BALOBA-1460 file (C-alpha; in Angstrom, 3 decimals):
// residues 352
<rec num="1" residu="m" x="0.000" y="0.000" z="0.000"/>
<rec num="2" residu="a" x="1.366" y="3.415" z="-0.980"/>
<rec num="3" residu="w" x="2.541" y="5.439" z="1.970"/>
<rec num="4" residu="i" x="2.054" y="9.158" z="2.393"/>
<rec num="5" residu="r" x="4.724" y="11.502" z="3.665"/>
<rec num="6" residu="k" x="3.907" y="14.827" z="5.230"/>
<rec num="7" residu="l" x="6.674" y="17.366" z="5.700"/>
<rec num="8" residu="l" x="6.398" y="20.774" z="7.316"/>
<rec num="9" residu="l" x="9.274" y="23.193" z="6.775"/>
<rec num="10" residu="v" x="9.608" y="26.639" z="8.300"/>
<rec num="11" residu="a" x="12.234" y="29.309" z="7.735"/>
<rec num="12" residu="f" x="12.458" y="32.854" z="9.003"/>
<rec num="13" residu="t" x="13.395" y="35.862" z="6.922"/>
<rec num="14" residu="g" x="13.487" y="38.889" z="9.180"/>
<rec num="15" residu="l" x="10.135" y="39.059" z="10.936"/>
<rec num="16" residu="n" x="8.271" y="37.123" z="8.250"/>
<rec num="17" residu="l" x="7.417" y="33.450" z="8.324"/>
<rec num="18" residu="l" x="7.944" y="31.322" z="5.249"/>
<rec num="19" residu="s" x="6.249" y="27.968" z="5.659"/>
<rec num="20" residu="c" x="5.588" y="25.140" z="3.277"/>
<rec num="21" residu="e" x="3.922" y="21.766" z="3.396"/>
<rec num="22" residu="f" x="3.692" y="18.964" z="0.879"/>
<rec num="23" residu="i" x="1.918" y="15.678" z="0.732"/>
<rec num="24" residu="g" x="2.710" y="12.985" z="-1.778"/>
<rec num="25" residu="e" x="2.923" y="9.307" z="-2.558"/>
<rec num="26" residu="n" x="5.939" y="7.458" z="-3.945"/>
<rec num="27" residu="v" x="8.427" y="10.196" z="-3.139"/>
<rec num="28" residu="t" x="11.236" y="10.504" z="-5.710"/>
<rec num="29" residu="d" x="14.340" y="12.605" z="-6.149"/>
<rec num="30" residu="d" x="12.750" y="14.196" z="-9.247"/>
<rec num="31" residu="r" x="9.750" y="15.265" z="-7.193"/>
<rec num="32" residu="d" x="11.982" y="16.775" z="-4.532"/>
<rec num="33" residu="e" x="13.990" y="18.649" z="-7.172"/>
<rec num="34" residu="v" x="10.872" y="20.208" z="-8.704"/>
<rec num="35" residu="i" x="9.487" y="21.131" z="-5.291"/>
<rec num="36" residu="g" x="12.842" y="22.667" z="-4.393"/>
<rec num="37" residu="m" x="12.778" y="24.868" z="-7.495"/>
<rec num="38" residu="i" x="9.202" y="25.991" z="-6.805"/>
<rec num="39" residu="d" x="10.105" y="26.707" z="-3.199"/>
<rec num="40" residu="q" x="13.080" y="28.831" z="-4.247"/>
<rec num="41" residu="l" x="10.948" y="30.662" z="-6.806"/>
<rec num="42" residu="l" x="8.351" y="31.566" z="-4.191"/>
<rec num="43" residu="e" x="10.987" y="32.668" z="-1.695"/>
<rec num="44" residu="k" x="12.623" y="34.879" z="-4.342"/>
<rec num="45" residu="n" x="9.281" y="36.407" z="-5.310"/>
<rec num="46" residu="y" x="8.568" y="37.089" z="-1.661"/>
<rec num="47" residu="a" x="12.003" y="38.614" z="-1.057"/>
<rec num="48" residu="d" x="11.595" y="40.824" z="-4.157"/>
<rec num="49" residu="g" x="8.172" y="42.014" z="-2.968"/>
<rec num="50" residu="h" x="6.328" y="40.202" z="-5.759"/>
<rec num="51" residu="f" x="4.304" y="37.713" z="-3.719"/>
<rec num="52" residu="n" x="2.771" y="37.860" z="-0.258"/>
<rec num="53" residu="g" x="0.267" y="35.075" z="0.289"/>
<rec num="54" residu="v" x="-0.298" y="31.337" z="-0.069"/>
<rec num="55" residu="a" x="0.494" y="29.046" z="-2.996"/>
<rec num="56" residu="l" x="-0.665" y="25.498" z="-3.718"/>
<rec num="57" residu="v" x="0.868" y="23.419" z="-6.495"/>
<rec num="58" residu="a" x="-0.445" y="19.924" z="-7.287"/>
<rec num="59" residu="y" x="0.934" y="17.597" z="-9.948"/>
<rec num="60" residu="g" x="1.147" y="13.837" z="-10.122"/>
<rec num="61" residu="d" x="0.900" y="12.525" z="-6.556"/>
<rec num="62" residu="t" x="2.239" y="15.711" z="-4.988"/>
<rec num="63" residu="v" x="0.378" y="18.513" z="-3.264"/>
<rec num="64" residu="y" x="2.645" y="21.335" z="-2.108"/>
<rec num="65" residu="m" x="1.581" y="24.435" z="-0.148"/>
<rec num="66" residu="k" x="3.566" y="27.446" z="0.953"/>
<rec num="67" residu="a" x="2.701" y="30.576" z="2.938"/>
<rec num="68" residu="t" x="4.848" y="33.682" z="2.664"/>
<rec num="69" residu="g" x="4.803" y="37.063" z="4.361"/>
<rec num="70" residu="m" x="2.160" y="38.719" z="6.485"/>
<rec num="71" residu="s" x="-1.553" y="38.085" z="6.842"/>
<rec num="72" residu="n" x="-1.905" y="41.403" z="8.658"/>
<rec num="73" residu="h" x="0.778" y="44.057" z="8.249"/>
<rec num="74" residu="r" x="-0.761" y="46.256" z="10.943"/>
<rec num="75" residu="a" x="-0.598" y="43.547" z="13.607"/>
<rec num="76" residu="n" x="2.600" y="41.979" z="12.220"/>
<rec num="77" residu="l" x="0.926" y="38.558" z="11.901"/>
<rec num="78" residu="n" x="2.580" y="35.837" z="9.842"/>
<rec num="79" residu="m" x="0.812" y="34.155" z="6.942"/>
<rec num="80" residu="k" x="-0.312" y="30.528" z="7.296"/>
<rec num="81" residu="v" x="-1.564" y="28.099" z="4.664"/>
<rec num="82" residu="d" x="-5.023" y="28.060" z="6.297"/>
<rec num="83" residu="h" x="-5.601" y="31.818" z="5.943"/>
<rec num="84" residu="v" x="-8.640" y="32.842" z="3.883"/>
<rec num="85" residu="f" x="-8.537" y="35.469" z="1.144"/>
<rec num="86" residu="y" x="-11.076" y="37.440" z="-0.814"/>
<rec num="87" residu="l" x="-11.219" y="35.536" z="-4.114"/>
<rec num="88" residu="g" x="-12.430" y="38.281" z="-6.414"/>
<rec num="89" residu="s" x="-13.540" y="36.844" z="-9.742"/>
<rec num="90" residu="l" x="-12.647" y="33.255" z="-8.849"/>
<rec num="91" residu="a" x="-16.175" y="33.360" z="-7.427"/>
<rec num="92" residu="k" x="-17.554" y="33.276" z="-10.978"/>
<rec num="93" residu="q" x="-16.848" y="29.541" z="-11.326"/>
<rec num="94" residu="f" x="-19.057" y="28.900" z="-8.276"/>
<rec num="95" residu="t" x="-21.804" y="31.096" z="-9.722"/>
<rec num="96" residu="g" x="-21.533" y="29.203" z="-12.990"/>
<rec num="97" residu="m" x="-21.849" y="25.914" z="-11.118"/>
<rec num="98" residu="a" x="-24.895" y="27.146" z="-9.196"/>
<rec num="99" residu="v" x="-26.637" y="28.007" z="-12.467"/>
<rec num="100" residu="m" x="-25.704" y="24.608" z="-13.919"/>
<rec num="101" residu="l" x="-27.110" y="22.871" z="-10.845"/>
<rec num="102" residu="l" x="-30.397" y="24.744" z="-11.212"/>
<rec num="103" residu="e" x="-30.467" y="23.822" z="-14.900"/>
<rec num="104" residu="a" x="-29.862" y="20.169" z="-13.988"/>
<rec num="105" residu="d" x="-32.710" y="20.464" z="-11.468"/>
<rec num="106" residu="g" x="-35.019" y="21.662" z="-14.243"/>
<rec num="107" residu="k" x="-35.488" y="25.052" z="-12.547"/>
<rec num="108" residu="l" x="-34.170" y="27.127" z="-15.468"/>
<rec num="109" residu="a" x="-32.657" y="26.828" z="-18.942"/>
<rec num="110" residu="f" x="-29.456" y="28.454" z="-20.168"/>
<rec num="111" residu="d" x="-31.294" y="30.132" z="-23.040"/>
<rec num="112" residu="d" x="-34.056" y="31.578" z="-20.869"/>
<rec num="113" residu="k" x="-34.452" y="35.328" z="-21.183"/>
<rec num="114" residu="v" x="-33.008" y="37.169" z="-18.186"/>
<rec num="115" residu="v" x="-35.993" y="39.554" z="-17.967"/>
<rec num="116" residu="s" x="-38.161" y="36.553" z="-17.091"/>
<rec num="117" residu="y" x="-36.315" y="36.532" z="-13.729"/>
<rec num="118" residu="v" x="-35.237" y="40.176" z="-13.442"/>
<rec num="119" residu="p" x="-38.124" y="42.180" z="-14.963"/>
<rec num="120" residu="e" x="-36.704" y="45.415" z="-13.502"/>
<rec num="121" residu="l" x="-34.218" y="45.634" z="-16.370"/>
<rec num="122" residu="p" x="-34.908" y="48.070" z="-19.241"/>
<rec num="123" residu="q" x="-36.980" y="46.795" z="-22.157"/>
<rec num="124" residu="f" x="-33.995" y="46.787" z="-24.527"/>
<rec num="125" residu="c" x="-32.483" y="44.014" z="-22.355"/>
<rec num="126" residu="s" x="-35.321" y="41.662" z="-23.326"/>
<rec num="127" residu="e" x="-33.218" y="39.442" z="-25.622"/>
<rec num="128" residu="i" x="-30.373" y="38.784" z="-23.171"/>
<rec num="129" residu="t" x="-30.167" y="35.139" z="-22.090"/>
<rec num="130" residu="i" x="-28.727" y="33.474" z="-19.002"/>
<rec num="131" residu="r" x="-26.103" y="31.845" z="-21.228"/>
<rec num="132" residu="q" x="-24.962" y="35.281" z="-22.413"/>
<rec num="133" residu="l" x="-24.567" y="36.462" z="-18.825"/>
<rec num="134" residu="l" x="-22.423" y="33.396" z="-18.131"/>
<rec num="135" residu="n" x="-20.083" y="33.891" z="-21.078"/>
<rec num="136" residu="h" x="-19.970" y="37.723" z="-21.055"/>
<rec num="137" residu="t" x="-21.712" y="38.241" z="-24.387"/>
<rec num="138" residu="s" x="-24.781" y="40.073" z="-23.032"/>
<rec num="139" residu="g" x="-23.786" y="43.626" z="-23.951"/>
<rec num="140" residu="l" x="-24.400" y="44.813" z="-20.385"/>
<rec num="141" residu="p" x="-21.825" y="47.347" z="-19.165"/>
<rec num="142" residu="d" x="-19.607" y="46.403" z="-16.232"/>
<rec num="143" residu="y" x="-20.728" y="48.302" z="-13.152"/>
<rec num="144" residu="y" x="-17.091" y="48.980" z="-12.272"/>
<rec num="145" residu="e" x="-16.625" y="50.660" z="-15.653"/>
<rec num="146" residu="m" x="-19.829" y="52.601" z="-14.990"/>
<rec num="147" residu="g" x="-18.208" y="54.036" z="-11.856"/>
<rec num="148" residu="l" x="-20.838" y="52.501" z="-9.573"/>
<rec num="149" residu="f" x="-18.578" y="50.495" z="-7.270"/>
<rec num="150" residu="k" x="-18.183" y="51.886" z="-3.769"/>
<rec num="151" residu="s" x="-17.869" y="50.781" z="-0.173"/>
<rec num="152" residu="g" x="-20.961" y="48.894" z="0.962"/>
<rec num="153" residu="m" x="-22.043" y="48.060" z="-2.599"/>
<rec num="154" residu="t" x="-24.901" y="45.531" z="-2.803"/>
<rec num="155" residu="n" x="-26.505" y="43.528" z="-5.601"/>
<rec num="156" residu="q" x="-29.611" y="45.669" z="-5.387"/>
<rec num="157" residu="m" x="-27.514" y="48.783" z="-6.002"/>
<rec num="158" residu="v" x="-26.059" y="47.143" z="-9.122"/>
<rec num="159" residu="v" x="-29.562" y="46.282" z="-10.400"/>
<rec num="160" residu="e" x="-30.669" y="49.874" z="-9.757"/>
<rec num="161" residu="g" x="-27.651" y="51.125" z="-11.683"/>
<rec num="162" residu="l" x="-28.464" y="48.874" z="-14.640"/>
<rec num="163" residu="r" x="-32.039" y="50.131" z="-14.661"/>
<rec num="164" residu="g" x="-30.601" y="53.555" z="-15.462"/>
<rec num="165" residu="i" x="-28.576" y="52.621" z="-18.549"/>
<rec num="166" residu="s" x="-29.790" y="53.994" z="-21.877"/>
<rec num="167" residu="t" x="-28.452" y="51.290" z="-24.163"/>
<rec num="168" residu="l" x="-26.450" y="48.064" z="-24.333"/>
<rec num="169" residu="e" x="-22.820" y="48.139" z="-25.440"/>
<rec num="170" residu="f" x="-23.654" y="45.783" z="-28.326"/>
<rec num="171" residu="e" x="-26.371" y="43.420" z="-29.515"/>
<rec num="172" residu="p" x="-26.500" y="40.371" z="-27.213"/>
<rec num="173" residu="g" x="-24.547" y="37.410" z="-28.532"/>
<rec num="174" residu="t" x="-22.446" y="39.376" z="-31.027"/>
<rec num="175" residu="k" x="-19.354" y="40.265" z="-28.977"/>
<rec num="176" residu="y" x="-17.455" y="39.407" z="-25.804"/>
<rec num="177" residu="n" x="-16.992" y="42.032" z="-23.096"/>
<rec num="178" residu="y" x="-16.206" y="40.997" z="-19.519"/>
<rec num="179" residu="s" x="-19.025" y="42.223" z="-17.300"/>
<rec num="180" residu="n" x="-19.305" y="41.792" z="-13.542"/>
<rec num="181" residu="s" x="-22.831" y="43.164" z="-13.878"/>
<rec num="182" residu="g" x="-23.904" y="39.969" z="-15.619"/>
<rec num="183" residu="y" x="-22.655" y="37.790" z="-12.780"/>
<rec num="184" residu="v" x="-24.419" y="39.931" z="-10.175"/>
<rec num="185" residu="l" x="-27.623" y="39.327" z="-12.153"/>
<rec num="186" residu="l" x="-26.868" y="35.590" z="-12.120"/>
<rec num="187" residu="s" x="-26.656" y="35.746" z="-8.314"/>
<rec num="188" residu="v" x="-30.039" y="37.506" z="-8.250"/>
<rec num="189" residu="i" x="-31.502" y="34.824" z="-10.546"/>
<rec num="190" residu="i" x="-30.088" y="32.016" z="-8.378"/>
<rec num="191" residu="e" x="-31.801" y="33.510" z="-5.352"/>
<rec num="192" residu="r" x="-35.143" y="34.075" z="-7.057"/>
<rec num="193" residu="v" x="-35.229" y="30.616" z="-8.617"/>
<rec num="194" residu="s" x="-34.036" y="28.692" z="-5.549"/>
<rec num="195" residu="g" x="-35.930" y="30.738" z="-2.976"/>
<rec num="196" residu="i" x="-32.859" y="31.026" z="-0.737"/>
<rec num="197" residu="s" x="-29.865" y="33.325" z="-0.616"/>
<rec num="198" residu="y" x="-26.942" y="32.884" z="-2.994"/>
<rec num="199" residu="g" x="-24.713" y="32.160" z="0.003"/>
<rec num="200" residu="r" x="-27.063" y="29.542" z="1.407"/>
<rec num="201" residu="f" x="-27.387" y="27.858" z="-1.996"/>
<rec num="202" residu="l" x="-23.611" y="27.547" z="-2.392"/>
<rec num="203" residu="k" x="-23.238" y="26.350" z="1.185"/>
<rec num="204" residu="d" x="-25.934" y="23.678" z="0.858"/>
<rec num="205" residu="r" x="-25.015" y="22.422" z="-2.614"/>
<rec num="206" residu="i" x="-21.229" y="22.891" z="-2.744"/>
<rec num="207" residu="f" x="-19.389" y="24.008" z="0.389"/>
<rec num="208" residu="v" x="-20.887" y="21.572" z="2.914"/>
<rec num="209" residu="p" x="-20.903" y="18.490" z="0.631"/>
<rec num="210" residu="l" x="-17.253" y="19.117" z="-0.248"/>
<rec num="211" residu="e" x="-16.284" y="19.958" z="3.356"/>
<rec num="212" residu="m" x="-15.111" y="23.421" z="2.332"/>
<rec num="213" residu="s" x="-15.321" y="24.635" z="5.905"/>
<rec num="214" residu="h" x="-13.221" y="27.770" z="5.350"/>
<rec num="215" residu="t" x="-15.227" y="29.085" z="2.390"/>
<rec num="216" residu="i" x="-17.795" y="31.817" z="3.006"/>
<rec num="217" residu="v" x="-19.983" y="34.089" z="0.880"/>
<rec num="218" residu="y" x="-19.551" y="37.584" z="2.262"/>
<rec num="219" residu="d" x="-22.825" y="39.451" z="1.786"/>
<rec num="220" residu="t" x="-25.087" y="41.850" z="3.683"/>
<rec num="221" residu="t" x="-25.324" y="39.355" z="6.558"/>
<rec num="222" residu="r" x="-21.647" y="40.163" z="7.281"/>
<rec num="223" residu="p" x="-20.607" y="36.646" z="8.326"/>
<rec num="224" residu="r" x="-17.625" y="36.160" z="10.597"/>
<rec num="225" residu="l" x="-14.357" y="35.480" z="8.751"/>
<rec num="226" residu="p" x="-11.892" y="33.576" z="10.944"/>
<rec num="227" residu="a" x="-8.231" y="33.444" z="9.841"/>
<rec num="228" residu="r" x="-8.756" y="36.285" z="7.369"/>
<rec num="229" residu="a" x="-5.771" y="37.692" z="5.504"/>
<rec num="230" residu="l" x="-6.373" y="41.443" z="5.279"/>
<rec num="231" residu="g" x="-5.833" y="43.160" z="1.944"/>
<rec num="232" residu="f" x="-3.000" y="45.688" z="1.554"/>
<rec num="233" residu="n" x="-1.701" y="47.623" z="-1.448"/>
<rec num="234" residu="s" x="1.866" y="47.356" z="-2.725"/>
<rec num="235" residu="s" x="2.942" y="50.090" z="-0.312"/>
<rec num="236" residu="g" x="1.657" y="48.172" z="2.693"/>
<rec num="237" residu="v" x="-1.361" y="50.438" z="3.221"/>
<rec num="238" residu="l" x="-4.620" y="48.729" z="4.231"/>
<rec num="239" residu="d" x="-6.774" y="48.113" z="1.134"/>
<rec num="240" residu="d" x="-9.301" y="45.550" z="2.336"/>
<rec num="241" residu="y" x="-12.557" y="44.335" z="0.818"/>
<rec num="242" residu="n" x="-15.609" y="46.213" z="2.088"/>
<rec num="243" residu="a" x="-18.558" y="45.499" z="-0.217"/>
<rec num="244" residu="y" x="-21.451" y="43.006" z="-0.251"/>
<rec num="245" residu="t" x="-22.017" y="42.139" z="-3.917"/>
<rec num="246" residu="t" x="-22.180" y="38.467" z="-4.877"/>
<rec num="247" residu="g" x="-22.058" y="36.446" z="-8.081"/>
<rec num="248" residu="g" x="-19.051" y="38.107" z="-9.678"/>
<rec num="249" residu="g" x="-17.160" y="38.094" z="-6.376"/>
<rec num="250" residu="g" x="-18.046" y="38.051" z="-2.695"/>
<rec num="251" residu="i" x="-16.386" y="34.762" z="-1.653"/>
<rec num="252" residu="f" x="-13.558" y="34.173" z="0.819"/>
<rec num="253" residu="s" x="-11.665" y="30.878" z="0.823"/>
<rec num="254" residu="n" x="-8.249" y="29.264" z="1.252"/>
<rec num="255" residu="v" x="-6.047" y="27.069" z="-0.946"/>
<rec num="256" residu="k" x="-7.075" y="23.808" z="0.726"/>
<rec num="257" residu="d" x="-10.775" y="24.392" z="0.119"/>
<rec num="258" residu="l" x="-10.165" y="25.501" z="-3.461"/>
<rec num="259" residu="y" x="-8.137" y="22.374" z="-4.104"/>
<rec num="260" residu="a" x="-10.995" y="20.262" z="-2.682"/>
<rec num="261" residu="w" x="-13.319" y="22.088" z="-5.086"/>
<rec num="262" residu="v" x="-11.143" y="21.376" z="-8.133"/>
<rec num="263" residu="r" x="-10.699" y="17.718" z="-7.231"/>
<rec num="264" residu="a" x="-14.458" y="17.376" z="-6.783"/>
<rec num="265" residu="l" x="-14.934" y="18.652" z="-10.333"/>
<rec num="266" residu="d" x="-12.438" y="16.096" z="-11.626"/>
<rec num="267" residu="k" x="-14.190" y="13.292" z="-9.743"/>
<rec num="268" residu="e" x="-17.695" y="14.347" z="-10.873"/>
<rec num="269" residu="r" x="-18.876" y="14.810" z="-7.293"/>
<rec num="270" residu="i" x="-21.114" y="17.734" z="-8.213"/>
<rec num="271" residu="l" x="-21.987" y="17.273" z="-11.881"/>
<rec num="272" residu="k" x="-21.210" y="14.560" z="-14.400"/>
<rec num="273" residu="m" x="-18.444" y="15.390" z="-16.856"/>
<rec num="274" residu="d" x="-20.783" y="15.599" z="-19.843"/>
<rec num="275" residu="k" x="-22.703" y="18.340" z="-18.036"/>
<rec num="276" residu="m" x="-19.490" y="20.080" z="-16.947"/>
<rec num="277" residu="e" x="-18.275" y="20.274" z="-20.540"/>
<rec num="278" residu="e" x="-20.796" y="23.069" z="-21.020"/>
<rec num="279" residu="a" x="-18.686" y="25.210" z="-18.689"/>
<rec num="280" residu="y" x="-15.573" y="24.760" z="-20.822"/>
<rec num="281" residu="r" x="-17.089" y="25.432" z="-24.243"/>
<rec num="282" residu="p" x="-15.903" y="28.473" z="-26.245"/>
<rec num="283" residu="v" x="-18.530" y="30.717" z="-27.836"/>
<rec num="284" residu="a" x="-18.943" y="31.106" z="-31.584"/>
<rec num="285" residu="l" x="-19.531" y="34.765" z="-32.450"/>
<rec num="286" residu="p" x="-20.475" y="36.469" z="-35.732"/>
<rec num="287" residu="n" x="-17.796" y="37.087" z="-38.374"/>
<rec num="288" residu="d" x="-16.163" y="33.724" z="-37.649"/>
<rec num="289" residu="s" x="-14.779" y="34.949" z="-34.322"/>
<rec num="290" residu="t" x="-14.659" y="33.003" z="-31.052"/>
<rec num="291" residu="s" x="-14.857" y="33.988" z="-27.402"/>
<rec num="292" residu="w" x="-12.681" y="31.872" z="-25.102"/>
<rec num="293" residu="y" x="-14.754" y="32.174" z="-21.955"/>
<rec num="294" residu="g" x="-17.039" y="29.463" z="-20.600"/>
<rec num="295" residu="f" x="-19.282" y="29.426" z="-17.557"/>
<rec num="296" residu="g" x="-17.014" y="31.163" z="-15.048"/>
<rec num="297" residu="w" x="-13.794" y="29.806" z="-16.592"/>
<rec num="298" residu="m" x="-11.255" y="31.404" z="-18.911"/>
<rec num="299" residu="l" x="-10.271" y="28.980" z="-21.667"/>
<rec num="300" residu="d" x="-6.893" y="28.485" z="-23.295"/>
<rec num="301" residu="k" x="-7.221" y="28.924" z="-27.058"/>
<rec num="302" residu="k" x="-4.278" y="26.669" z="-27.892"/>
<rec num="303" residu="r" x="-4.733" y="24.033" z="-25.172"/>
<rec num="304" residu="p" x="-8.396" y="23.106" z="-24.541"/>
<rec num="305" residu="e" x="-7.442" y="21.063" z="-21.480"/>
<rec num="306" residu="i" x="-6.299" y="24.237" z="-19.677"/>
<rec num="307" residu="v" x="-8.881" y="26.326" z="-17.821"/>
<rec num="308" residu="m" x="-8.162" y="29.125" z="-15.369"/>
<rec num="309" residu="h" x="-9.376" y="32.332" z="-13.795"/>
<rec num="310" residu="s" x="-7.925" y="35.358" z="-12.080"/>
<rec num="311" residu="g" x="-9.279" y="37.679" z="-9.419"/>
<rec num="312" residu="s" x="-8.344" y="41.269" z="-8.657"/>
<rec num="313" residu="l" x="-9.936" y="43.804" z="-6.323"/>
<rec num="314" residu="v" x="-8.567" y="46.174" z="-3.689"/>
<rec num="315" residu="g" x="-5.452" y="44.506" z="-2.172"/>
<rec num="316" residu="y" x="-6.281" y="40.956" z="-3.274"/>
<rec num="317" residu="r" x="-4.909" y="39.135" z="-6.316"/>
<rec num="318" residu="t" x="-5.851" y="35.496" z="-6.987"/>
<rec num="319" residu="y" x="-5.293" y="32.878" z="-9.683"/>
<rec num="320" residu="l" x="-6.496" y="29.308" z="-10.233"/>
<rec num="321" residu="y" x="-4.961" y="27.220" z="-13.035"/>
<rec num="322" residu="r" x="-6.087" y="23.705" z="-14.015"/>
<rec num="323" residu="d" x="-4.911" y="21.162" z="-16.518"/>
<rec num="324" residu="r" x="-7.990" y="18.945" z="-16.821"/>
<rec num="325" residu="k" x="-6.026" y="16.256" z="-18.618"/>
<rec num="326" residu="t" x="-3.113" y="15.784" z="-16.196"/>
<rec num="327" residu="g" x="-4.761" y="17.052" z="-13.008"/>
<rec num="328" residu="t" x="-2.091" y="19.720" z="-12.472"/>
<rec num="329" residu="v" x="-3.372" y="22.609" z="-10.346"/>
<rec num="330" residu="v" x="-1.813" y="25.913" z="-9.297"/>
<rec num="331" residu="i" x="-3.635" y="28.153" z="-6.808"/>
<rec num="332" residu="l" x="-2.184" y="31.528" z="-5.820"/>
<rec num="333" residu="l" x="-3.820" y="33.784" z="-3.227"/>
<rec num="334" residu="s" x="-2.223" y="37.149" z="-2.437"/>
<rec num="335" residu="n" x="-3.280" y="39.955" z="-0.115"/>
<rec num="336" residu="h" x="-0.668" y="42.408" z="-1.365"/>
<rec num="337" residu="s" x="-1.541" y="43.550" z="-4.936"/>
<rec num="338" residu="n" x="0.930" y="41.144" z="-6.561"/>
<rec num="339" residu="n" x="1.118" y="40.010" z="-10.216"/>
<rec num="340" residu="v" x="0.101" y="36.415" z="-9.570"/>
<rec num="341" residu="k" x="-0.570" y="35.594" z="-13.236"/>
<rec num="342" residu="r" x="3.116" y="36.033" z="-14.009"/>
<rec num="343" residu="l" x="4.058" y="33.916" z="-10.992"/>
<rec num="344" residu="n" x="1.655" y="31.195" z="-12.165"/>
<rec num="345" residu="e" x="3.403" y="31.105" z="-15.545"/>
<rec num="346" residu="e" x="6.789" y="30.769" z="-13.843"/>
<rec num="347" residu="i" x="5.574" y="27.882" z="-11.680"/>
<rec num="348" residu="v" x="3.927" y="26.032" z="-14.582"/>
<rec num="349" residu="a" x="7.181" y="26.320" z="-16.539"/>
<rec num="350" residu="l" x="8.949" y="24.368" z="-13.770"/>
<rec num="351" residu="l" x="6.518" y="21.451" z="-13.796"/>
<rec num="352" residu="p" x="7.339" y="18.225" z="-15.684"/>
């Protein structure tokens, strides 16, 4: 029977804790060499001020985690692998899943008109479908680009803002334009169709079944967030999340829970793979063009097995990378305005 080795390493650099943990079967020198290179890369990025947060890298039988820097610069608290971060737009994959679950339940259809569920929208929004909200082809402006975002922002405030628009940016289904507004509307639809809050739906259908005990939807109920890594800008000034919108964001989690989520997708614990393929399908647009965005997942044009997403708001930067063929996963959560996409590329380049 394969044995499992667990190793916890800690090293101090000044006042900051660097800690890493990895779990794997059939330990080999090659595995240790790759882990060593990743570890050195993360330490260098931390030392250069390019990464302050938690990383998880999984490939083959190995799952490696590392925490670097501070979870709270004000209180001088060290980062730990269990700390939770605001995920930003990584939340969209959970919203996409919630819609797919409701579709599987027979409660809605992807090509239903959005105004059937959100009749408050202007009449010229009547042709927008749920599918177009999911893949950002609705023509709805992004409420951030509209200048609506502010402290204490709620979904209702976004809906009110959309009621005031005079036109769509383009005819629905003809172009791609990333819109957080669309995902807020999806959260509203999830609540109206299910009869419960967006947060309760995700908890009941995803978080509890997958034992994601450190994952929380942060909404107007202001739930308690234990082990929270506070957001700071690159100068070390507090820049923490302080809004209540859901659908396009609004979720806090840690690398362990996100890894449990990804593995559950691979093992069909939530939806069967044939259903999940809908989430990874590019969109054919007019003029022989294609949009490479699925249901809450960014798609790699050259490698269809690669799906990913980034998140960016206030002091938080996040990235989740998956190779659906090999099972390789990279999760990067930062609370310090770092360029985690670049770091992801550097880590992936080190993997066999």
